[in-house]
C-alpha positions in Angstrom: 36.4 -67.8 70.6 33.1 -68.6 71.6 30.6 -69.9 69.0 27.2 -68.0 68.5 23.6 -68.3 67.3 21.3 -65.5 66.8 17.2 -65.3 67.6 15.6 -62.7 65.3 11.9 -62.1 65.1 9.5 -61.4 62.8 7.9 -58.4 64.8 8.0 -57.0 69.0 7.3 -59.5 71.7 7.1 -62.7 69.6 9.3 -64.1 72.8 12.8 -63.7 71.8 13.9 -62.5 75.0 12.7 -65.6 77.1 13.7 -68.2 74.2 17.1 -66.5 74.6 16.9 -66.8 78.3 16.1 -70.6 77.8 18.7 -71.1 75.5 20.9 -69.6 77.9 20.0 -72.0 80.6 19.4 -75.2 78.3 23.3 -74.7 77.4 24.3 -73.8 81.0 22.4 -77.4 82.2 24.5 -78.8 79.5 27.4 -77.7 80.6 28.6 -74.9 78.5 29.1 -71.7 79.5 26.8 -69.4 77.6 26.0 -65.5 77.5 23.5 -63.3 75.9 24.2 -60.6 74.1 21.8 -57.5 72.6 23.9 -54.8 70.6 21.0 -52.2 71.0 18.2 -52.6 73.3 15.0 -50.1 73.5 13.4 -50.6 76.9 12.5 -48.5 80.1 13.0 -51.3 82.1 16.6 -51.1 83.2 19.4 -52.9 85.8 22.4 -51.4 87.2 25.7 -54.0 87.4 27.6 -54.2 90.2 30.2 -52.4 88.4 27.6 -49.3 88.4 26.6 -49.5 84.6 22.8 -49.5 83.0 22.2 -52.3 80.8 18.7 -53.8 79.8 16.3 -55.5 82.3 16.0 -58.4 80.0 20.0 -59.1 79.0 20.3 -59.0 83.1 17.4 -61.6 83.5 19.2 -63.8 80.8 22.5 -63.8 82.6 20.7 -65.0 86.1 19.2 -68.0 83.6 22.5 -68.4 82.4 24.0 -68.4 85.7 26.7 -65.0 85.3 26.8 -61.9 86.9 25.1 -59.2 84.6 27.5 -57.6 82.4 28.1 -54.6 80.3 29.3 -56.1 77.7 25.7 -58.0 76.9 24.2 -54.7 75.7 26.6 -52.4 75.0 23.6 -49.8 73.7 20.1 -49.0 75.6 17.7 -46.8 74.2 15.4 -45.4 76.7 12.3 -43.4 75.5 11.8 -39.6 76.4 9.3 -38.4 73.8 7.6 -40.4 70.9 10.7 -39.1 69.1 13.5 -39.4 71.0 15.7 -41.5 73.4 18.6 -40.7 76.1 21.3 -43.0 74.5 23.3 -45.2 77.0 26.8 -46.2 76.0 28.6 -48.9 77.3 26.4 -48.5 80.5 27.1 -44.4 80.9 24.5 -42.0 79.2 25.9 -40.4 76.4 23.2 -37.6 75.7 19.3 -37.0 74.5 18.7 -37.7 71.1 15.9 -37.3 68.6 15.3 -40.7 66.3 16.8 -38.8 63.6 19.6 -37.8 65.2 20.5 -41.2 66.7 19.8 -43.3 63.0 22.5 -40.7 61.2 24.9 -41.4 63.8 24.4 -44.9 65.1 26.6 -47.2 62.7 29.8 -44.8 64.4 28.8 -47.3 67.5 30.0 -50.4 65.7 33.4 -50.4 67.1 31.7 -50.4 70.4 29.7 -53.1 70.0 32.2 -55.3 68.5 34.6 -54.5 71.4 31.8 -55.5 73.6 31.0 -58.7 71.8 34.6 -60.1 70.9 35.1 -59.3 74.7 32.4 -61.6 75.9 33.0 -63.8 73.2 36.4 -64.6 74.8 34.9 -65.6 77.9 32.3 -67.9 77.1 31.7 -71.2 74.9 28.6 -69.8 73.2 26.9 -65.7 72.7 22.9 -66.6 72.6 22.3 -63.2 70.4 19.0 -61.5 70.6 17.9 -59.1 67.8 15.3 -56.6 68.0 11.5 -56.1 66.4 11.6 -57.6 63.1 14.4 -59.0 60.7 12.6 -57.4 57.8 12.7 -54.1 59.2 13.3 -52.4 54.9 13.3 -48.4 56.0 16.0 -49.4 58.5 18.2 -52.0 57.1 21.2 -49.7 55.5 21.7 -48.4 59.2 21.2 -52.0 60.9 22.9 -52.6 63.7 20.9 -55.2 66.2 19.5 -58.0 63.0 21.0 -59.2 60.4 23.3 -56.0 60.4 24.5 -57.7 63.5 24.4 -61.1 62.0 27.0 -60.4 59.4 29.2 -58.1 61.4 29.7 -61.4 64.0 29.2 -64.3 61.4 26.0 -65.8 63.2 23.5 -68.3 62.4 20.0 -67.6 62.9 16.5 -68.7 64.5 13.6 -66.9 63.2 10.7 -66.8 65.7 7.1 -66.4 65.0 4.0 -65.4 67.5 0.9 -67.8 66.5 -0.8 -66.7 69.4 -1.0 -63.4 67.9 -2.5 -64.9 64.1 -0.7 -64.8 60.8 2.5 -67.4 61.3 2.8 -68.4 57.6 2.6 -64.6 56.8 4.6 -63.7 59.6 7.8 -66.2 58.6 7.5 -66.8 54.9 7.0 -63.2 54.5 9.9 -62.7 56.1 12.0 -64.7 54.1 10.6 -63.6 51.4 11.5 -59.9 51.8 15.1 -60.2 52.9 18.1 -60.8 50.8 19.1 -64.3 49.8 22.3 -64.0 51.9 20.6 -63.0 54.9 17.8 -65.6 53.8 20.8 -68.3 53.8 21.5 -67.1 57.5 18.4 -68.4 58.9 18.8 -72.1 59.8 15.5 -72.6 61.5 12.1 -71.4 62.0 10.6 -71.3 65.5 6.5 -71.0 66.1 6.3 -69.9 69.5 3.1 -68.9 72.1 1.4 -72.2 70.4 -2.0 -73.3 72.3 -3.8 -76.6 72.0 -3.0 -79.6 70.3 0.3 -79.4 68.3 -0.8 -82.3 66.2 -3.2 -80.2 64.5 -0.3 -78.1 63.0 1.6 -80.6 61.3 0.4 -79.6 58.2 1.4 -76.3 59.2 4.9 -77.4 59.9 5.3 -79.2 56.3 3.8 -75.9 54.5 6.2 -73.7 56.5 9.5 -76.0 55.6 7.9 -76.8 51.8 7.6 -72.8 50.9 10.4 -71.6 53.4 13.0 -74.2 52.7 13.9 -74.1 56.1 13.4 -76.2 58.9 11.2 -75.9 61.8 13.1 -76.4 64.8 10.1 -76.5 66.7 6.6 -75.1 67.8 7.1 -74.1 71.3 3.7 -73.8 73.5 2.3 -70.8 75.8 4.5 -71.3 78.5 3.4 -70.8 82.1 6.2 -69.1 84.1 6.9 -66.3 86.1 9.7 -64.4 84.4 10.3 -61.0 83.9 9.5 -59.0 80.8 10.8 -55.9 80.1 8.4 -55.2 76.8 6.2 -52.2 76.6 3.8 -55.0 75.3 3.9 -57.3 78.1 0.3 -59.1 79.4 1.2 -57.7 82.7 0.4 -54.0 82.0 -3.3 -54.4 80.9 -5.9 -53.4 82.6 -6.9 -56.5 84.6 -9.9 -56.4 86.8 -9.7 -59.4 88.4 -8.7 -58.3 92.3 -7.4 -60.7 94.9 -8.0 -60.6 98.1 -5.2 -58.0 98.6 -5.5 -55.7 95.5 -2.4 -53.8 94.8 -2.8 -50.7 92.2 -0.2 -49.9 90.5 -0.5 -46.2 88.4 0.2 -47.0 84.7 2.2 -44.0 84.2 3.1 -43.2 80.1 6.7 -43.9 80.2 6.5 -46.1 83.2 9.9 -47.9 84.1 11.1 -50.8 86.0 7.4 -52.0 86.4 9.2 -55.6 87.4 9.5 -53.6 90.7 6.2 -55.3 91.8 6.5 -58.8 90.2 7.5 -60.3 93.8 4.0 -59.7 94.9 2.6 -61.8 91.9 4.3 -65.0 94.6 1.9 -64.6 97.4 -1.6 -66.4 97.1 -4.4 -63.9 97.4 -2.6 -61.0 96.0 -2.8 -59.1 92.8 -1.1 -56.3 90.8 -3.3 -54.1 88.6 -1.8 -51.9 86.3 -4.3 -49.0 86.5 -4.3 -46.4 83.2 -7.6 -44.5 84.4 -8.2 -43.5 87.8 -11.8 -44.7 87.0 -10.7 -47.9 87.1 -8.6 -47.3 90.6 -11.5 -48.6 92.5 -10.5 -49.2 96.1 -7.3 -50.9 96.0 -5.2 -51.7 99.7 -2.4 -50.6 98.6 -0.9 -47.4 95.6 2.1 -47.5 93.7 3.5 -44.7 91.9 6.4 -46.8 89.7 9.8 -45.2 88.1 9.2 -43.5 84.8 11.7 -42.0 82.5 9.8 -38.5 81.8 8.7 -37.4 85.6 7.9 -34.1 84.8 5.6 -35.1 81.9 4.2 -37.7 83.7 3.2 -35.5 87.0 1.3 -33.4 84.2 -0.5 -36.3 83.0 -1.1 -37.5 86.7 -2.6 -34.5 87.5 -4.5 -33.7 84.3 -6.1 -37.6 84.1 -7.1 -37.1 87.4 -5.2 -39.4 89.2 -3.7 -36.8 91.4 -6.7 -36.2 93.1 -7.7 -39.8 93.5 -4.3 -40.6 94.9 -4.4 -37.4 97.8 -8.1 -38.8 98.2 -7.0 -42.3 99.3 -3.5 -41.0 100.9 -4.2 -41.7 105.1 -6.5 -44.2 104.2 -4.5 -46.5 102.3 -0.4 -46.9 102.3 1.0 -45.0 98.9 4.1 -45.7 97.9 6.6 -44.0 95.3 9.7 -45.4 94.0 12.1 -43.4 91.9 10.0 -41.1 89.5 7.1 -41.8 92.0 9.0 -41.1 94.8 10.0 -37.4 93.4 6.1 -36.8 92.0 4.7 -37.5 96.2 7.2 -34.3 96.8 6.4 -30.6 96.5 8.5 -29.8 93.3 10.5 -31.1 90.6 12.7 -28.7 88.7 14.6 -29.7 85.5 16.6 -26.4 85.0 19.5 -28.3 82.8 16.6 -30.2 80.5 17.8 -33.5 81.8 14.6 -34.8 81.1 13.0 -32.5 78.8 13.4 -29.3 81.2 10.8 -27.4 83.0 9.6 -27.3 86.4 6.1 -28.4 87.9 4.4 -28.8 91.8 4.4 -32.5 92.6 1.5 -34.1 94.9 2.8 -32.3 97.7 2.5 -35.5 100.1 6.0 -35.8 100.9 8.1 -32.4 102.0 10.6 -33.1 99.4 12.2 -30.9 96.7 13.6 -32.7 93.7 16.1 -30.6 90.9 17.3 -32.8 88.0 21.2 -32.3 87.1 23.0 -33.8 84.3 24.6 -36.6 86.0 23.1 -39.6 86.4 22.7 -42.2 89.8 23.6 -45.6 88.8 24.7 -47.6 92.1 23.9 -51.3 93.4 22.5 -50.7 97.1 21.7 -52.3 100.2 20.7 -51.1 103.8 18.0 -51.3 106.4 14.8 -49.1 106.9 14.7 -46.7 109.3 12.4 -46.9 112.4 9.1 -45.8 110.6 5.1 -45.5 111.8 2.4 -45.6 109.9 0.3 -48.4 108.4 3.9 -49.8 107.0 5.8 -49.7 110.4 6.1 -53.6 110.2 9.3 -52.4 107.1 11.1 -50.8 110.4 14.4 -52.3 110.9 14.1 -55.0 107.9 17.1 -55.4 105.2 16.7 -54.4 101.4 19.0 -54.6 98.5 18.0 -53.2 95.1 19.6 -50.4 92.9 19.5 -46.9 92.0 18.7 -45.3 88.7 17.7 -41.7 88.9 18.8 -38.4 87.6 17.5 -36.1 90.4 18.7 -34.4 93.5 16.2 -34.9 96.3 16.4 -32.4 99.5 14.1 -33.9 102.4 12.7 -32.1 104.9 10.9 -35.3 106.4 11.3 -38.5 108.5 13.7 -40.7 106.3 12.2 -44.4 105.4 15.8 -45.8 104.9 18.9 -45.4 106.6 20.2 -44.2 103.3 17.2 -41.4 102.4 13.8 -41.9 101.1 10.8 -40.4 103.1 7.6 -41.1 104.5 5.0 -39.1 106.2 2.1 -41.3 108.0 0.6 -43.5 105.2 2.8 -42.3 102.4 6.5 -43.4 101.6 8.9 -43.2 98.8 12.4 -43.8 97.9 14.8 -43.8 95.0 15.6 -47.8 95.5 14.1 -49.8 92.4 13.8 -54.1 93.7 12.9 -52.3 97.3 10.5 -54.9 97.8 12.1 -58.2 96.6 14.0 -59.3 100.1 11.4 -61.9 101.5 11.1 -60.3 104.6 10.0 -56.9 103.0 7.4 -58.0 100.4 6.0 -60.3 103.4 5.4 -57.5 106.0 3.8 -55.9 103.3 1.5 -58.2 102.1 1.3 -59.7 106.0 0.3 -55.8 107.0 -2.3 -55.4 104.5 -3.9 -58.7 105.2 -4.0 -57.5 108.7 -5.2 -53.9 107.8 -8.3 -56.1 106.9 -8.9 -58.1 109.8 -7.5 -61.5 108.2 -4.7 -63.5 109.0 -1.9 -63.6 106.6 -0.7 -67.6 107.1 2.2 -67.1 104.0 5.6 -66.6 104.8 8.4 -64.6 102.5 9.6 -66.1 99.2 12.7 -66.4 98.3 13.2 -64.7 95.0 16.6 -65.8 93.9 15.2 -69.2 94.7 12.1 -68.6 92.9 13.4 -67.4 89.8 15.9 -70.4 89.4 12.6 -72.3 89.7 10.9 -70.7 86.9 14.0 -70.2 84.6 14.4 -74.4 84.8 10.2 -74.6 83.8 11.0 -72.4 81.1 14.1 -74.3 79.8 12.4 -77.9 80.3 9.4 -76.8 78.2 11.4 -75.2 75.4 14.2 -77.5 75.3 11.2 -80.5 75.1 9.7 -78.5 72.2 12.7 -77.5 70.3 15.1 -79.4 68.5 17.9 -79.4 70.6 20.2 -81.8 68.3 19.7 -79.3 65.0 20.2 -76.3 67.4 23.8 -77.8 68.4 24.6 -78.8 64.5 23.9 -75.0 63.3 26.2 -73.7 66.3 28.6 -76.0 65.5 29.0 -77.3 69.0 27.8 -81.6 68.0 
């Protein structure tokens, strides 16, 4: 049975996901079989495993860092918010139903057998399980029914590293305050503190380390700098989703929908020199991009209504024909003529779409979850360079779409003139696909493109090594190995 170590945080977005990925990579480099685990994840960025199960995108990323195929065992419970007070509940990779928060909290402890079954199966197959908590370790109002922080640590008898984010300020209040608020038996589980996202000269913080250790009576396992590496981030607080004003030679504008999902679909373009990806929240900041993308969403009808009321719909219609417009999953559905949800799969109702594609979508209770691959059809319009190219990706959607339009892919999708759409997340990840898009956008501006497609897998492997190397240099790995009992 595997040993384990758990990473908990003082709040959301302190860097738990990346430190988990880094440790998975470090353990792999040191010859151990390590696997990530998060009992309950709340995120709209998700991934479909090879056997058709849905998990959080962060656990898929961490599995890649560990050199493993992503598995549903790594994330048995996934919550995908549909409203401010409700979520789609996914258990063991399949939809269990939609629940309001109060209803879920009443029943979530009933999921402990599913959590332990997944954890134990994972622990039978690996040497070390690196467990990621969620939010804050000191959520006092949620403590009684906790299944993701100290509640889980007790269930699987895990030692804990507590992470604070010094970049957001108040590091002493974060770490020492958390230690003060939790129970003594929980405090005894915390074997080390990590100060994350440090900027500047670390020698200035030597006295800070002493204060933390003296007052917290817990060793500081490391002060980790703000690391510059390009690794997928699923958190809704991601810096990538901010309103960026800097535009590259090629400017790709992604509409920042209220319920945006799988925004990492466009990370591949950030690998290219001269290309910017902006997530735009107001149509007045749209400007004159070279391509507009409407991404996936967990609430298609609600976000279509927002597009209309915010002024984005009119702006998209105005831009169509002048620049390429591309819709992915929910964005693809919005480009059509009608969206209906008679079974209340995502909140119910119906609405007219933007009407740029002759497609109609009707939601059903069954969710499509599959990895897929194929080829672009012979297509026309501004993106004709995509014709015949091979793609890989995955589908996660509730709707059935009727297409009265030319197909974009050999497996479906649609296009009309400069407007393109499909259900495939990761559609741009193949190097020849992203290169064709970037080259086309350069040439449309009368510029030559001297680059070439980048192998996304090789690129991510390099980024994982950068992350692991920096974390290894700044963590006391001897202490961490002692904590988990491996050395």
